[in-house]
N, C-alpha and C positions, 0 to 999 in steps of 0.2 A: 599413193607414192608418198614415201618419207622425203622430205625435202629441209634439209636444214639450213642457217646462215651461218659462215663461218667466217669475221672479218677476217682474220686473217690469212682464208683463202682464196677472197674475190678475184684475182688474176687467173689463176687454175679455172673457178665459173666462167671468167667471161670466156677465156680460151675454150672453154666447152661449147660454147654456144651454137657453132654452127651444126657438128655433128653429135654433141652430147657425151662424146669420149674424153676421159685425161685418161694419164699415166697412172697407173696405181705403184701402190709402194712396192712391186714385184714387175715391175715396168711394162707390164700387159697393159690393154687399152681395157677400160672399164668404166660404169655408168659414172656418173658429172656429180651425180646428187649427195654422196656423202662426201666430196669435196676433199678427199687425201685424210680426213680426221682419221685417225690411226683404229678406233673402237668401232667408227661409224664403217670405215671401209670392211674391218673383217666381219660385222654384220651384213654388209653387202654382201662379200664371198664365201662365208658358211652359212647363213641363214635364211636371205631374203631371197623367197621363189624358190626354196628347193620344198619339194610335197609332205604333206605331213599329216600323220593320220592317227596321233596320239590324242586322244578328247582331252587331255589337260593340258597339255598346249596350245590346242585350237583355243581354247576355253581363257587362256590364260593371251593369246592373242586379242578375243574378242574383248577382254575386259580392258587391256591396255590400249585398244585404238579407240576406247571410249575414255580413258582418262586422258588420252592426248589432243582429243575435241579441243580446238582455241590454242592449243600449244604444238612445239616441234617436236616428230619421233626422237630426236634424238636427247631432250631432254628426258622423255619416257624411259628411252635405253640406259643412262646414265643411272635411271631410279629402278633400275628394272630389278635386282636382287633384292631393294628394300621392298619392291613391291613381294617378290615372293616371298619376303619374311614374312611381309604382313597379312598377306594372305594364305600362307599355309600352301605354298608351291600353288598355290592354282590348284588345289585338289577341289575338285567339282562340290565332292558331300561334302567337306568340312568348311567348304564355304559358304554351301547353302544352310550351314548351323550359324552361322553366326548372326549376332542379334544388336538391338540396339547397344549394350554396352559395350561392342566391339566396334560398333560406329565411333561411340563418343571414344575409345582409346586411339582410334586411328586417325581422328579428327585433330589430336595431339601429336603425330607423326610426324615428323619436319622430314623423313626420310622420303615421303610420298605426296603424290598431288592431295592437298587435305580440301576436297569439294564435296560436301554431303551427298548430293545427287548423283555424282558419279561411283561414291562409296557405297553409296546404299542399291545404284543399279548392279554392281557388280556380285553383290550377294543376291538381289531379286534375279539376276540374270543367272547366278547357279542353280536356283531351284526350276527355273523354267528349263536350265540345260539336263536337270534330270528326267524332267517330264518329256525331254527331246529323247533323249537315252531308251527312256522305256517303251518308248513309241517306235524308234526307228534301230535299237538296238546298240548305239552308239553317238554320240554327236556328231563323229567324221561321216559315219555314212548318211546323216541330215545333210549338213555342209556339202559334203561332195557331190550330192543330186544338183547344184548350183554350179559346177564347171562348164565352163563354155564349151560347143559343141566346136565351134570353129574360133579362128584367130588368123590375124592381118599375115601374111607371108614375109612379110619384111616392117620390122619394127624399129622406126626411127623416133628421134626426139619429138617431132612433130604430133607423130601419129598417137607417140604418147601421152604427149601432154592434151590431145583433147580427151580422154579415155577419164576424166574425172570418174566418171561412174559410167556402167554400163546398161543394160538389159536385165543381164543376171544379178547383178549387184542390187538393181531395183528390185526385182523379183526378191533375193534373199531379205532386204531391210523392210520390204512391205509383208512378208510372211513373218521373219521373227520379231515384228514390232506386235504384228496380232496375234504371236504366240503369249504377249506382256512384255519381250525384251525393250531396252532402255540404251541409248546413245549409239542406236545401229543404223542410223541413215545410211543412204546409197551410196554416198562417197566415202563414209567410214568402214564401208563393207566391201567394198572396191581393193580399197588399200588392204585389209582382210585379207581378201582373193591375192593379191599379189603377193604377200610376206608370207604365205602359205602353199603356195605353189598350185592352188586351184588354175593361174595363167604365170607364162611366164612373161614378165615383162623388163627383162634384161634386153638393154639394146642392142639390135646387129651390129656385130662388131665388140660389145664385151665378152671377155674372156668366158665368163662365166655363163652366158648365156647356153651354149653348146651342152655344157657339163649338167647343165638343169635339163635341157630337152632328153641328154640321155636318160636321167633320173626319170622323169615322166614316163617316158616310154617303159622302163623296170617297174613303175609305182603300181603296185595292186589297188586300186580303188575301193576303199571299203563300202559294203553293199550291207 
């Protein structure tokens, strides 16, 4: 789950301690974790939890979750356009062709997270993603196999707080690692599943939650 710390929003954070809801900019109840930051709240409303079947968007999120390791999601979100520029819009085929020269250039790019291991992982993960596409027809078809079959009837903040990882995220992490992927631990993969709509982890009472439930019912799972 993308948790951030906004010093100027500490009051909102503590007011939300009981049920995990705060008033959004539209006045409707919303999950606490964006803390009212405009760009973060927009991400919460328009992206987080909506089901995704596009391979490049899924690959982008896999990479960015890896870059987030040890950082907050808001840090990555605010650099996302720079990452997209640096990694060719996360086009899997183009990233797979990047080489050591590209790594050197990216290590000098102040607009992204300049971590050699994470940069190299994004490139090698693109090559591994191509193999997955050859095997399963699409990256989406592979990833959506790990969608949980059942979810809690009511999702409140304590329930969500206990879900740092799940059996499904552990299974996904294990299988990706077996295939050579890096920076895909079970907690990272659960955050990925939350963001890409494999689960709906908006809290009960958040105005977005029923919108996503409707979208998930209409969503055609890739096969």
